[in-house]
N, C-alpha and C positions, 0 to 999 in steps of 0.2 A: 289194537287201538284204532278203532274205526272212526273216532271223532276227528282224527287228523285227516282222514280221507274225505270227510264231508266238505272241508274247506278247499282242499286241493291246493292250488297255487294262490288262492285269495287269502288276504290277511283279515282276521276278525276286526270289525269296526272299532272295538275298544282298544285294540293294539295298533291301529293304523296311525303312524306318526304324521302322515301328510294332512290329516283332517283335524289335528289338534288345534284348538283355539278358533276354528272357523265358525263353529256353531255357538259361539258365545256372544249373542246379541242381547240387548236389553229387552226384557219382557215385561217391563213395568215395575211398580213398587211391590215390595213384599206386603201381603195383607196384614201381617202382624205389625209392621212398621206403620201402616195407615191407622190401625186401631190405636196404637201407642201414641201417635201424634194427635189423633182426635181426642182421646181421653186426657192427655197431657194439656192440650190446648183448652179444653173445657175447665179443667181444674185451675189452670193459670188464670183464665178469664174470671172464674168465680172468686179467686183470691184477690185479684186486682180490683174487681168490682166492689167487693166488700171493703177494701181499703178506702176507695174513693167515697163510698157511702158513709163510712165512719168519719172521714175527714169532713165531709159535708155536714154531718149531724153535729160534730163538735163546734162548727162555726155558727150554725143556725139555731139549734135548740137552746132554750134557756137553761141555766144551771139547775140542778135538782134542789128542791126546797128541803130545808132541814126540818126534822121533826120538832114540834113545839115541846119545850121542856115542861114537865108537869110541875104543879105548884109545890108538891111535896119535895121534889128534888131542888127546886129553887130555895125553899125554906132551909133544907139541909146545907146547901152551899153557903147561904148567908150565915148560918150558925157556925160553920167551920171557919169562915173568915172573921168572925167576931162581931158581925153586924146583927143586931137583934131584928127579928121580923116585926113588921108593923102590927100594932094591935096587941102586943104582948107586954 
């Protein structure tokens, strides 16, 4: 077992208990977290923007115009109600 002789009296760095936790300094944000926050922020801004545009449109736009009822339909409705159509 010559691998034990390579280290001699030194302890391999992975097993050295004195250096545990010393090299744990902040190295910045995780790139995946940055992408997630960016995409999530864009989606949230899109949804909030659409909501405010919808609310603004409800207040400012006039109501939709109804389709005009055709003369045939008006005649049928009058006959159903028992009122004779004029000219008959």
